[in-house]
Backbone as CSV, one residue per row, in Angstrom:
resi,resn,N_x,N_y,N_z,CA_x,CA_y,CA_z,C_x,C_y,C_z
1,UNK,29.777,-40.510,22.134,30.437,-41.084,20.974,30.898,-42.506,21.277
2,UNK,31.101,-43.288,20.232,31.534,-44.659,20.399,32.946,-44.702,20.966
3,UNK,33.221,-45.700,21.816,34.522,-45.840,22.445,35.606,-46.038,21.390
4,UNK,36.741,-45.344,21.579,37.855,-45.493,20.653,37.640,-44.853,19.305
5,UNK,36.694,-43.939,19.223,36.388,-43.295,17.942,37.512,-42.351,17.523
6,UNK,37.956,-42.476,16.295,38.988,-41.587,15.765,38.356,-40.267,15.333
7,UNK,39.155,-39.206,15.253,38.602,-37.907,14.859,37.949,-37.944,13.478
8,UNK,36.906,-37.173,13.333,36.239,-37.012,12.034,36.882,-35.823,11.336
9,UNK,37.525,-36.096,10.209,38.231,-35.030,9.496,37.821,-35.042,8.024
10,UNK,36.966,-34.130,7.659,36.500,-34.016,6.283,36.775,-32.591,5.808
11,UNK,37.427,-32.484,4.667,37.760,-31.167,4.140,36.505,-30.386,3.772
12,UNK,36.639,-29.090,3.872,35.535,-28.203,3.537,35.210,-28.276,2.048
13,UNK,33.904,-28.353,1.735,33.475,-28.305,0.343,33.731,-26.899,-0.216
14,UNK,33.956,-26.778,-1.516,34.055,-25.441,-2.114,32.730,-24.682,-1.960
15,UNK,32.813,-23.436,-1.568,31.637,-22.568,-1.459,31.840,-21.394,-2.401
16,UNK,30.831,-21.074,-3.167,30.934,-19.978,-4.132,31.164,-18.658,-3.401
17,UNK,31.807,-17.683,-4.052,31.991,-16.368,-3.431,30.664,-15.756,-2.975
18,UNK,29.615,-15.946,-3.788,28.298,-15.418,-3.415,27.788,-16.084,-2.139
19,UNK,27.937,-17.414,-2.061,27.496,-18.140,-0.875,28.284,-17.754,0.357
20,UNK,29.598,-17.587,0.196,30.437,-17.204,1.332,30.071,-15.804,1.825
21,UNK,29.824,-14.913,0.868,29.418,-13.557,1.236,28.070,-13.571,1.942
22,UNK,27.162,-14.458,1.488,25.848,-14.553,2.120,25.902,-15.139,3.515
23,UNK,26.862,-16.038,3.760,26.992,-16.650,5.086,27.693,-15.739,6.092
24,UNK,28.507,-14.805,5.595,29.318,-13.974,6.489,28.506,-13.289,7.588
25,UNK,27.412,-12.577,7.264,26.651,-11.929,8.347,25.990,-12.927,9.290
26,UNK,25.632,-14.111,8.776,25.029,-15.144,9.623,26.035,-15.612,10.664
27,UNK,27.250,-15.905,10.214,28.287,-16.388,11.126,28.713,-15.298,12.098
28,UNK,28.824,-14.068,11.622,29.187,-12.966,12.517,28.153,-12.802,13.626
29,UNK,26.881,-12.921,13.272,25.817,-12.801,14.268,25.895,-13.924,15.293
30,UNK,26.148,-15.149,14.826,26.253,-16.292,15.736,27.458,-16.155,16.657
31,UNK,28.543,-15.583,16.158,29.712,-15.338,17.005,29.401,-14.279,18.059
32,UNK,28.708,-13.221,17.656,28.349,-12.157,18.597,27.443,-12.680,19.704
33,UNK,26.537,-13.601,19.351,25.600,-14.145,20.331,26.216,-15.273,21.159
34,UNK,27.444,-15.665,20.830,28.099,-16.728,21.586,27.634,-18.120,21.220
35,UNK,26.895,-18.247,20.127,26.419,-19.561,19.688,27.532,-20.304,18.950
36,UNK,28.432,-19.546,18.335,29.660,-20.084,17.766,30.844,-19.493,18.507
37,UNK,31.963,-20.225,18.535,33.183,-19.717,19.139,34.391,-20.262,18.370
38,UNK,35.497,-19.504,18.335,36.709,-19.997,17.680,37.266,-21.208,18.424
39,UNK,37.967,-22.064,17.694,38.540,-23.252,18.325,39.692,-23.783,17.484
40,UNK,40.410,-24.756,18.054,41.411,-25.548,17.339,41.074,-26.994,17.650
41,UNK,40.307,-27.614,16.778,39.750,-28.939,17.041,40.396,-29.994,16.147
42,UNK,40.539,-31.230,16.651,41.018,-32.324,15.796,39.956,-32.784,14.798
43,UNK,38.727,-32.349,15.003,37.620,-32.742,14.132,37.300,-31.622,13.146
44,UNK,36.723,-31.995,12.024,36.231,-30.994,11.077,35.213,-31.626,10.141
45,UNK,34.077,-30.978,10.005,33.066,-31.405,9.036,32.661,-30.192,8.203
46,UNK,32.278,-30.402,6.954,32.033,-29.281,6.040,30.698,-28.581,6.275
47,UNK,30.640,-27.344,5.842,29.401,-26.571,5.878,28.967,-26.263,4.449
48,UNK,27.697,-25.910,4.306,27.142,-25.542,3.007,26.393,-24.228,3.144
49,UNK,26.379,-23.458,2.067,25.600,-22.220,2.011,24.336,-22.507,1.210
50,UNK,23.214,-22.596,1.895,21.945,-22.937,1.244,21.127,-21.658,1.058
51,UNK,20.819,-21.348,-0.188,20.077,-20.124,-0.485,18.592,-20.333,-0.242
52,UNK,17.997,-19.449,0.545,16.572,-19.528,0.858,15.755,-18.799,-0.201
53,UNK,14.444,-19.018,-0.146,13.550,-18.459,-1.164,13.648,-16.939,-1.238
54,UNK,13.833,-16.285,-0.085,13.880,-14.823,-0.085,15.244,-14.276,-0.479
55,UNK,16.202,-15.169,-0.790,17.503,-14.715,-1.265,18.606,-14.748,-0.233
56,UNK,18.252,-14.867,1.047,19.262,-14.949,2.093,19.832,-16.366,2.150
57,UNK,20.929,-16.509,2.907,21.596,-17.808,2.984,21.465,-18.415,4.378
58,UNK,21.392,-19.741,4.381,21.286,-20.506,5.625,22.528,-21.375,5.779
59,UNK,23.050,-21.404,6.995,24.225,-22.216,7.302,23.794,-23.642,7.610
60,UNK,24.311,-24.594,6.845,24.011,-26.012,7.052,25.326,-26.760,7.203
61,UNK,25.421,-27.596,8.220,26.633,-28.386,8.442,26.355,-29.855,8.150
62,UNK,27.257,-30.482,7.429,27.119,-31.898,7.079,27.713,-32.744,8.203
63,UNK,26.863,-33.207,9.104,27.304,-33.962,10.276,27.074,-35.462,10.124
64,UNK,26.934,-35.939,8.907,26.633,-37.354,8.709,27.703,-38.267,9.300
65,UNK,28.976,-37.918,9.122,30.045,-38.780,9.643,30.092,-38.751,11.166
66,UNK,29.793,-37.596,11.760,29.704,-37.518,13.226,28.541,-38.364,13.720
67,UNK,27.425,-38.288,13.027,26.247,-39.066,13.423,26.518,-40.566,13.373
68,UNK,27.330,-41.003,12.406,27.644,-42.427,12.291,28.410,-42.936,13.509
69,UNK,29.170,-42.055,14.152,29.993,-42.450,15.289,29.322,-42.141,16.623
70,UNK,28.072,-41.755,16.566,27.330,-41.385,17.771,26.523,-42.564,18.295
71,UNK,26.610,-42.793,19.597,25.769,-43.806,20.233,24.422,-43.149,20.519
72,UNK,23.413,-43.545,19.793,22.103,-42.921,19.958,21.324,-43.585,21.086
73,UNK,20.645,-42.766,21.846,19.784,-43.267,22.913,18.425,-43.650,22.330
74,UNK,17.685,-44.436,23.099,16.340,-44.795,22.657,15.507,-43.525,22.549
75,UNK,14.899,-43.250,21.396,14.147,-42.003,21.221,12.864,-41.999,22.046
76,UNK,12.640,-40.889,22.735,11.413,-40.763,23.529,10.473,-39.719,22.924
77,UNK,10.777,-39.283,21.704,9.884,-38.357,21.003,8.580,-39.079,20.702
78,UNK,7.474,-38.417,20.972,6.171,-39.054,20.787,5.901,-39.388,19.325
79,UNK,5.164,-40.467,19.118,4.685,-40.806,17.790,3.633,-39.776,17.374
80,UNK,3.769,-39.159,16.191,2.811,-38.119,15.780,1.362,-38.597,15.791
81,UNK,1.128,-39.838,15.351,-0.238,-40.358,15.332,-0.808,-40.425,16.743
82,UNK,-0.009,-40.934,17.691,-0.451,-41.016,19.086,-0.699,-39.629,19.652
83,UNK,0.185,-38.689,19.304,0.057,-37.325,19.804,-1.228,-36.671,19.305
84,UNK,-1.490,-36.793,18.007,-2.677,-36.159,17.432,-3.971,-36.759,17.968
85,UNK,-3.922,-38.013,18.366,-5.121,-38.661,18.903,-5.518,-38.091,20.260
86,UNK,-4.627,-37.290,20.875,-4.926,-36.692,22.180,-5.735,-35.402,22.067
87,UNK,-5.975,-34.935,20.848,-6.780,-33.720,20.673,-8.252,-34.081,20.817
88,UNK,-8.945,-33.534,21.805,-10.364,-33.860,21.987,-11.204,-33.484,20.764
89,UNK,-12.172,-34.310,20.445,-13.024,-34.088,19.275,-13.785,-32.765,19.354
90,UNK,-14.121,-32.337,20.565,-14.929,-31.130,20.715,-14.110,-29.837,20.619
91,UNK,-12.787,-29.939,20.592,-11.965,-28.727,20.494,-12.086,-28.118,19.103
92,UNK,-12.345,-26.797,19.075,-12.651,-26.119,17.807,-11.697,-24.977,17.480
93,UNK,-10.811,-24.617,18.423,-9.886,-23.503,18.206,-8.467,-23.969,18.521
94,UNK,-7.525,-23.494,17.688,-6.167,-24.021,17.789,-5.122,-22.922,17.563
95,UNK,-4.012,-23.068,18.268,-2.833,-22.230,18.044,-1.634,-23.149,17.836
96,UNK,-0.818,-22.830,16.837,0.404,-23.582,16.576,1.595,-22.656,16.804
97,UNK,2.516,-23.093,17.649,3.719,-22.326,17.967,4.934,-23.104,17.475
98,UNK,5.695,-22.490,16.601,6.921,-23.100,16.071,8.107,-22.318,16.623
99,UNK,8.957,-22.990,17.379,10.103,-22.315,17.974,11.195,-22.093,16.931
100,UNK,11.809,-20.935,16.991,12.838,-20.550,16.028,14.221,-20.889,16.568
101,UNK,15.006,-21.620,15.758,16.368,-22.003,16.160,16.363,-22.597,17.566
102,UNK,15.422,-23.504,17.781,15.174,-24.024,19.125,16.386,-24.717,19.724
103,UNK,17.106,-25.496,18.924,18.232,-26.260,19.464,19.295,-25.352,20.070
104,UNK,19.398,-24.137,19.546,20.425,-23.221,20.035,20.115,-22.681,21.426
105,UNK,18.970,-23.014,21.964,18.648,-22.618,23.335,19.284,-23.564,24.350
106,UNK,19.803,-24.711,23.883,20.383,-25.724,24.777,21.902,-25.689,24.693
107,UNK,22.598,-25.304,25.765,24.070,-25.317,25.745,24.600,-26.738,25.597
108,UNK,25.701,-26.880,24.879,26.353,-28.186,24.761,27.536,-28.241,25.720
109,UNK,27.850,-29.434,26.188,28.942,-29.611,27.145,30.272,-29.242,26.497
110,UNK,31.140,-28.639,27.270,32.446,-28.207,26.770,33.211,-29.348,26.114
111,UNK,33.160,-30.534,26.722,33.935,-31.663,26.207,33.383,-32.234,24.897
112,UNK,32.185,-31.804,24.509,31.571,-32.314,23.274,31.723,-31.359,22.091
113,UNK,32.087,-30.144,22.355,32.001,-29.104,21.324,32.943,-29.324,20.147
114,UNK,34.123,-29.877,20.404,35.085,-30.066,19.316,34.554,-30.959,18.200
115,UNK,33.623,-31.858,18.521,33.070,-32.761,17.512,32.338,-32.001,16.406
116,UNK,31.909,-30.802,16.711,31.068,-30.055,15.766,31.796,-28.868,15.144
117,UNK,33.123,-28.973,15.061,33.924,-27.887,14.487,33.839,-27.890,12.962
118,UNK,33.986,-26.704,12.400,34.038,-26.568,10.944,34.988,-25.434,10.572
119,UNK,35.402,-25.442,9.333,36.336,-24.436,8.828,35.575,-23.302,8.154
120,UNK,35.967,-22.088,8.472,35.326,-20.920,7.869,36.397,-19.998,7.297
121,UNK,36.212,-19.618,6.045,37.115,-18.678,5.384,36.392,-17.357,5.193
122,UNK,36.917,-16.312,5.811,36.281,-15.002,5.738,36.399,-14.444,4.318
123,UNK,35.280,-14.028,3.718,35.320,-13.537,2.331,36.157,-12.272,2.204
124,UNK,37.048,-12.279,1.209,37.865,-11.105,0.933,39.048,-10.918,1.851
125,UNK,39.226,-11.798,2.848,40.321,-11.626,3.809,41.389,-12.708,3.689
126,UNK,41.102,-13.753,2.897,42.056,-14.853,2.721,42.525,-15.400,4.074
127,UNK,41.589,-15.507,5.011,41.915,-16.002,6.358,40.936,-17.098,6.747
128,UNK,41.481,-18.228,7.186,40.654,-19.353,7.603,40.721,-19.521,9.119
129,UNK,39.626,-20.043,9.668,39.552,-20.266,11.113,38.572,-21.394,11.387
130,UNK,38.857,-22.164,12.424,37.896,-23.173,12.849,36.936,-22.573,13.870
131,UNK,35.667,-22.923,13.727,34.633,-22.499,14.666,33.894,-23.732,15.150
132,UNK,33.275,-23.624,16.320,32.484,-24.737,16.850,31.255,-24.190,17.554
133,UNK,30.263,-25.061,17.705,28.994,-24.680,18.322,29.091,-24.779,19.839
134,UNK,28.517,-23.800,20.523,28.399,-23.868,21.982,27.010,-24.362,22.394
135,UNK,26.146,-24.553,21.418,24.777,-25.035,21.659,24.542,-26.297,20.834
136,UNK,23.405,-26.931,21.041,23.066,-28.114,20.251,23.053,-27.752,18.769
137,UNK,23.832,-28.429,17.948,23.851,-28.085,16.526,22.701,-28.708,15.753
138,UNK,22.241,-28.001,14.764,21.241,-28.552,13.855,21.918,-29.578,12.949
139,UNK,21.233,-30.678,12.703,21.805,-31.736,11.886,22.432,-32.852,12.682
140,UNK,22.581,-32.661,13.997,23.110,-33.707,14.869,21.983,-34.662,15.233
141,UNK,22.236,-35.948,15.129,21.178,-36.949,15.260,20.478,-36.937,16.619
142,UNK,21.179,-36.490,17.670,20.584,-36.522,19.003,19.906,-35.211,19.392
143,UNK,20.070,-34.167,18.580,19.529,-32.855,18.951,18.017,-32.850,19.158
144,UNK,17.204,-33.439,18.257,15.750,-33.414,18.479,15.333,-34.079,19.783
145,UNK,15.923,-35.227,20.089,15.564,-35.949,21.304,15.975,-35.168,22.550
146,UNK,17.205,-34.632,22.535,17.703,-33.890,23.695,16.889,-32.625,23.926
147,UNK,16.612,-31.879,22.847,15.829,-30.657,23.018,14.401,-30.974,23.428
148,UNK,13.812,-31.979,22.803,12.435,-32.342,23.131,12.258,-32.666,24.601
149,UNK,13.213,-33.406,25.169,13.134,-33.737,26.591,13.307,-32.494,27.453
150,UNK,14.234,-31.608,27.054,14.456,-30.381,27.821,13.208,-29.500,27.815
151,UNK,12.567,-29.355,26.654,11.359,-28.537,26.568,10.213,-29.176,27.339
152,UNK,10.135,-30.494,27.305,9.078,-31.185,28.049,9.196,-30.912,29.545
153,UNK,10.425,-30.961,30.066,10.633,-30.659,31.492,10.287,-29.203,31.785
154,UNK,10.607,-28.320,30.846,10.318,-26.903,31.032,8.813,-26.653,31.072
155,UNK,8.077,-27.304,30.191,6.630,-27.102,30.120,5.903,-27.658,31.335
156,UNK,6.559,-28.542,32.083,5.953,-29.052,33.313,5.771,-27.938,34.339
157,UNK,6.532,-26.846,34.162,6.419,-25.705,35.076,5.262,-24.783,34.701
158,UNK,4.674,-25.018,33.536,3.644,-24.116,33.023,2.258,-24.696,33.251
159,UNK,1.398,-23.901,33.859,0.018,-24.322,34.115,-0.938,-23.317,33.480
160,UNK,-1.474,-23.631,32.312,-2.375,-22.684,31.640,-3.703,-22.557,32.370
161,UNK,-4.319,-21.396,32.215,-5.636,-21.181,32.801,-6.706,-21.621,31.810
162,UNK,-7.735,-22.249,32.322,-8.832,-22.661,31.458,-8.674,-24.079,30.955
163,UNK,-9.763,-24.649,30.437,-9.767,-26.035,29.941,-9.176,-26.149,28.537
164,UNK,-7.865,-26.011,28.433,-7.189,-26.123,27.143,-6.202,-27.286,27.190
165,UNK,-5.797,-27.733,26.032,-4.831,-28.828,25.911,-3.577,-28.292,25.223
166,UNK,-2.404,-28.651,25.748,-1.137,-28.262,25.131,-0.373,-29.526,24.765
167,UNK,-0.020,-29.647,23.488,0.732,-30.795,22.997,2.078,-30.323,22.457
168,UNK,3.088,-31.172,22.591,4.439,-30.832,22.139,5.018,-31.951,21.294
169,UNK,5.587,-31.573,20.145,6.363,-32.504,19.333,7.687,-31.818,19.012
170,UNK,8.737,-32.190,19.719,10.066,-31.574,19.632,9.938,-30.073,19.874
171,UNK,9.975,-29.238,18.817,9.903,-27.787,19.002,8.619,-27.182,18.444
172,UNK,7.622,-28.023,18.197,6.319,-27.563,17.701,5.253,-27.780,18.769
173,UNK,4.541,-26.709,19.121,3.516,-26.783,20.163,2.136,-26.543,19.574
174,UNK,1.150,-27.214,20.144,-0.248,-27.006,19.767,-1.051,-26.689,21.020
175,UNK,-1.834,-25.620,20.957,-2.769,-25.258,22.028,-4.169,-25.409,21.459
176,UNK,-5.037,-26.145,22.143,-6.392,-26.351,21.618,-7.423,-26.217,22.725
177,UNK,-8.640,-25.849,22.331,-9.726,-25.716,23.288,-11.051,-25.519,22.575
178,UNK,-12.128,-25.513,23.350,-13.463,-25.341,22.773,-13.805,-23.882,22.528
179,UNK,-13.271,-22.993,23.370,-13.646,-21.582,23.331,-12.509,-20.737,22.761
180,UNK,-12.843,-19.838,21.843,-11.824,-19.021,21.195,-11.078,-18.140,22.193
181,UNK,-11.799,-17.482,23.081,-11.154,-16.586,24.038,-10.229,-17.349,24.981
182,UNK,-10.649,-18.542,25.398,-9.798,-19.343,26.284,-8.512,-19.765,25.580
183,UNK,-8.618,-20.102,24.299,-7.426,-20.487,23.534,-6.516,-19.279,23.327
184,UNK,-7.106,-18.109,23.059,-6.305,-16.897,22.906,-5.539,-16.587,24.190
185,UNK,-6.240,-16.654,25.319,-5.610,-16.353,26.603,-4.477,-17.329,26.902
186,UNK,-4.744,-18.613,26.725,-3.725,-19.632,26.995,-2.540,-19.490,26.044
187,UNK,-2.820,-19.139,24.799,-1.749,-18.989,23.809,-0.822,-17.840,24.175
188,UNK,-1.405,-16.729,24.614,-0.594,-15.585,25.044,0.249,-15.968,26.251
189,UNK,-0.332,-16.728,27.168,0.424,-17.194,28.331,1.599,-18.075,27.912
190,UNK,1.358,-18.954,26.953,2.430,-19.825,26.452,3.543,-18.993,25.826
191,UNK,3.177,-18.034,24.984,4.169,-17.199,24.309,4.996,-16.408,25.318
192,UNK,4.348,-15.860,26.337,5.066,-15.112,27.374,5.994,-16.029,28.166
193,UNK,5.524,-17.227,28.472,6.327,-18.195,29.224,7.583,-18.578,28.438
194,UNK,7.412,-18.848,27.162,8.553,-19.234,26.327,9.570,-18.100,26.231
195,UNK,9.066,-16.865,26.112,9.972,-15.716,26.043,10.757,-15.563,27.340
196,UNK,10.079,-15.757,28.472,10.749,-15.670,29.772,11.868,-16.700,29.901
197,UNK,11.698,-17.845,29.246,12.690,-18.922,29.325,13.760,-18.806,28.236
198,UNK,13.728,-17.718,27.478,14.761,-17.490,26.478,14.548,-18.187,25.157
199,UNK,13.321,-18.648,24.898,13.013,-19.330,23.641,12.320,-18.364,22.687
200,UNK,12.710,-18.428,21.425,12.155,-17.517,20.425,11.132,-18.232,19.549
201,UNK,10.068,-17.518,19.238,8.982,-18.063,18.424,9.078,-17.508,17.009
202,UNK,8.821,-18.362,16.030,8.781,-17.911,14.641,7.449,-17.197,14.388
203,UNK,7.493,-15.882,14.231,6.268,-15.117,13.972,5.661,-15.508,12.629
204,UNK,6.516,-15.814,11.670,6.031,-16.168,10.334,5.220,-17.457,10.359
205,UNK,5.580,-18.396,11.220,4.907,-19.692,11.255,3.819,-19.777,12.327
206,UNK,3.642,-18.708,13.105,2.639,-18.725,14.169,1.229,-18.766,13.582
207,UNK,0.425,-19.720,14.051,-1.002,-19.800,13.699,-1.766,-19.565,15.004
208,UNK,-2.414,-18.412,15.111,-2.951,-17.975,16.400,-4.472,-18.072,16.449
209,UNK,-4.980,-18.913,17.347,-6.416,-19.053,17.611,-7.225,-19.148,16.320
210,UNK,-6.964,-20.183,15.537,-7.665,-20.397,14.273,-8.513,-21.663,14.344
211,UNK,-9.512,-21.738,13.470,-10.409,-22.898,13.465,-9.846,-24.069,12.666
212,UNK,-8.890,-23.796,11.793,-8.185,-24.867,11.083,-6.715,-24.499,11.002
213,UNK,-5.862,-25.435,11.383,-4.423,-25.188,11.386,-3.699,-26.367,10.747
214,UNK,-2.449,-26.133,10.394,-1.582,-27.198,9.903,-0.579,-27.538,10.995
215,UNK,-0.526,-28.816,11.370,0.366,-29.254,12.447,0.919,-30.628,12.099
216,UNK,2.241,-30.730,12.046,2.913,-31.996,11.729,2.429,-32.580,10.404
217,UNK,2.208,-31.706,9.428,1.797,-32.168,8.104,0.343,-32.558,8.005
218,UNK,-0.472,-32.165,8.994,-1.892,-32.509,9.001,-2.742,-31.249,9.123
219,UNK,-3.899,-31.264,8.474,-4.905,-30.228,8.685,-5.772,-30.658,9.853
220,UNK,-5.924,-29.757,10.826,-6.662,-30.090,12.043,-7.766,-29.068,12.258
221,UNK,-8.966,-29.553,12.508,-10.110,-28.713,12.817,-11.012,-29.442,13.796
222,UNK,-12.169,-28.882,14.072,-13.074,-29.505,15.033,-13.539,-30.867,14.525
223,UNK,-13.165,-31.904,15.235,-13.625,-33.251,14.928,-12.934,-33.931,13.770
224,UNK,-11.873,-33.326,13.221,-11.204,-34.002,12.102,-9.699,-33.717,12.082
225,UNK,-8.996,-34.658,11.492,-7.563,-34.549,11.209,-7.347,-35.220,9.862
226,UNK,-6.638,-34.564,8.960,-6.385,-35.153,7.648,-5.048,-34.657,7.121
227,UNK,-4.490,-35.392,6.169,-3.221,-34.991,5.583,-3.365,-33.658,4.862
228,UNK,-2.367,-32.806,5.000,-2.392,-31.515,4.316,-2.132,-31.713,2.827
229,UNK,-2.601,-30.799,1.976,-2.344,-30.909,0.531,-0.850,-30.987,0.215
230,UNK,-0.035,-30.259,0.990,1.410,-30.284,0.760,1.983,-31.669,1.027
231,UNK,1.508,-32.325,2.090,1.984,-33.666,2.406,1.559,-34.658,1.318
232,UNK,0.317,-34.539,0.849,-0.175,-35.435,-0.208,0.635,-35.248,-1.492
233,UNK,0.896,-33.986,-1.858,1.675,-33.708,-3.070,3.085,-34.270,-2.949
234,UNK,3.654,-34.164,-1.750,4.994,-34.699,-1.528,5.044,-36.203,-1.691
235,UNK,4.019,-36.888,-1.194,3.957,-38.347,-1.319,3.801,-38.750,-2.781
236,UNK,2.943,-38.034,-3.499,2.698,-38.364,-4.902,3.931,-38.139,-5.777
237,UNK,4.819,-37.259,-5.330,6.011,-36.941,-6.126,7.179,-37.888,-5.858
238,UNK,7.033,-38.781,-4.890,8.128,-39.698,-4.560,8.355,-40.675,-5.718
239,UNK,9.589,-40.802,-6.195,9.854,-41.752,-7.284,9.771,-43.192,-6.792
240,UNK,9.589,-44.106,-7.720,9.527,-45.528,-7.368,10.834,-45.948,-6.703
241,UNK,10.768,-46.688,-5.599,11.994,-47.103,-4.901,12.821,-48.071,-5.738
242,UNK,14.146,-47.922,-5.642,15.046,-48.782,-6.411,15.936,-49.651,-5.523
243,UNK,16.071,-49.278,-4.256,16.927,-50.029,-3.342,16.145,-50.392,-2.085
244,UNK,16.723,-51.288,-1.281,16.083,-51.650,-0.018,15.967,-50.432,0.897
245,UNK,16.968,-49.589,0.849,16.918,-48.380,1.670,15.748,-47.498,1.252
246,UNK,15.541,-47.363,-0.054,14.402,-46.581,-0.559,13.080,-47.167,-0.063
247,UNK,12.989,-48.504,-0.083,11.755,-49.173,0.347,11.500,-48.918,1.824
248,UNK,12.545,-49.018,2.634,12.375,-48.792,4.080,11.938,-47.357,4.356
249,UNK,12.510,-46.402,3.626,12.097,-45.005,3.785,10.625,-44.837,3.435
250,UNK,10.225,-45.473,2.341,8.845,-45.367,1.889,7.887,-46.003,2.891
251,UNK,8.271,-47.145,3.439,7.432,-47.811,4.439,7.313,-46.965,5.701
252,UNK,8.405,-46.293,6.068,8.347,-45.407,7.229,7.378,-44.262,7.013
253,UNK,7.415,-43.681,5.818,6.497,-42.587,5.488,5.058,-43.068,5.460
254,UNK,4.821,-44.223,4.827,3.462,-44.755,4.761,2.945,-45.113,6.152
255,UNK,3.838,-45.630,7.001,3.431,-45.950,8.367,2.989,-44.710,9.122
256,UNK,3.676,-43.599,8.866,3.322,-42.321,9.481,1.926,-41.873,9.043
257,UNK,1.562,-42.219,7.805,0.281,-41.776,7.235,-0.766,-42.883,7.216
258,UNK,-0.540,-43.983,7.905,-1.377,-45.169,7.734,-2.840,-44.935,8.094
259,UNK,-3.105,-43.994,8.996,-4.484,-43.728,9.397,-5.333,-43.270,8.213
260,UNK,-4.690,-42.650,7.220,-5.435,-42.095,6.092,-5.267,-42.917,4.815
261,UNK,-4.705,-44.097,4.932,-4.511,-44.957,3.766,-5.475,-46.135,3.832
262,UNK,-6.351,-46.238,2.842,-7.296,-47.351,2.788,-6.546,-48.669,2.595
263,UNK,-6.999,-49.691,3.299,-6.432,-51.033,3.171,-4.907,-50.971,3.254
264,UNK,-4.423,-50.316,4.312,-2.981,-50.076,4.446,-2.169,-51.367,4.370
265,UNK,-2.544,-52.360,5.161,-1.764,-53.600,5.222,-1.660,-54.265,3.858
266,UNK,-2.789,-54.354,3.156,-2.781,-54.975,1.833,-1.993,-54.131,0.828
267,UNK,-2.074,-52.800,0.988,-1.436,-51.908,0.014,0.086,-51.968,0.073
268,UNK,0.649,-52.171,1.269,2.114,-52.158,1.392,2.712,-53.561,1.405
269,UNK,1.872,-54.573,1.279,2.365,-55.953,1.339,3.426,-56.218,0.279
270,UNK,3.206,-55.679,-0.931,4.170,-55.946,-2.011,5.532,-55.329,-1.712
271,UNK,5.558,-54.222,-0.926,6.831,-53.613,-0.555,7.587,-54.496,0.433
272,UNK,6.870,-55.056,1.404,7.508,-55.981,2.344,8.014,-57.225,1.609
273,UNK,7.248,-57.695,0.634,7.683,-58.851,-0.155,8.965,-58.531,-0.926
274,UNK,9.074,-57.297,-1.379,10.267,-56.886,-2.118,11.500,-56.892,-1.214
275,UNK,11.319,-56.529,0.048,12.447,-56.576,0.985,12.927,-58.006,1.187
276,UNK,11.975,-58.932,1.248,12.314,-60.338,1.462,12.897,-60.958,0.200
277,UNK,12.309,-60.609,-0.944,12.734,-61.188,-2.218,13.107,-60.070,-3.192
278,UNK,14.353,-59.577,-3.125,14.757,-58.456,-3.983,14.628,-58.736,-5.471
279,UNK,14.591,-60.011,-5.862,14.526,-60.344,-7.289,13.139,-60.133,-7.873
280,UNK,12.132,-59.982,-7.000,10.775,-59.791,-7.506,10.653,-58.436,-8.187
281,UNK,9.685,-58.338,-9.092,9.517,-57.117,-9.896,8.948,-55.984,-9.048
282,UNK,9.507,-54.793,-9.210,9.039,-53.620,-8.477,8.134,-52.796,-9.370
283,UNK,6.850,-52.806,-9.068,5.884,-52.015,-9.826,5.525,-50.775,-9.026
284,UNK,5.312,-49.683,-9.708,4.814,-48.473,-9.035,3.311,-48.592,-8.901
285,UNK,2.810,-48.423,-7.679,1.372,-48.561,-7.466,0.835,-47.331,-6.762
C-alpha cells in the first residue's frame, strides 16, 4: 500500500433479504474452510450478492478504493497474443484447464488481511460481524499477477511425458500436441499434479483432448486461431465511446484483437485523433 495511506472505510451497500439468504451458505462454507475469518479491522469495503444464471449467489467485494491505494508492481502476465503464437502449427489436439477459485489457493500475509475486511449481517439473527480474507481476494488488482507468478513457479516442477506444449495465462492452462493419446496422457498428468498441489479444476469448464477449443476468447484448432463468436458479439455490442476513458478501453480491446482486424492502424487512427483533439466529431465506425 502507499505510504501514509489512511484506512479505507466504506459503508456496506444494502443487500436484499433474498441476496443475504443466498450468500449465507457461501460465507459459512468459506469460514469453515478457513478462507474467511472474523476480525476487527479499521478498514471496510462493501460486498454484493450477485445472482448467477442457475439461481445461486456469488460473493463479490468492491475493492476499487483499496486498489486505488495499492502500489502496483510491473505486470509480468504474458501478452495473450504472444502466448498464443507459441502454439505449434502442427498441434491438432488440445486440453483447456480452468482453475476454480484459484486465488484462494494463495495465503495472504497476516499484516495485509485487514485491508480486505467487510461487514456481514447474518440473515434472521440481527447480528453484524466483520470478516476478512486469509487468501488472495478476488477483485484485488494484484491478485492475478501474484497468483500467475506462483503458479508459474509451481509448474516448473512439472515435466510432462511426450512432445506436448503447456501454456499458462494466470489461472488458465492449455495443453497441446500432435497426437490425441499423448495429449490425453499429459492432460491427466497435469490434472493429477494440480490436485496434489491443492488446486481445484472447474469440471464444467474443462475441455479435454479436443480438436477445437476456446482459450482466452479465441477458437483454436490445427493451424488456426481466430476470435470466438462470443468475443465478436461482445465487440459488436460495445456502445460508441463518449469519454477519453471509453476510448482508451476500446483501444485496449482492439489492440488485444489486432491480429484479426484488417488495416488495424488505419482503422483506429480516428480514435487516437479523438484523444488528441476531444473537440473532433466522434463517429461510430
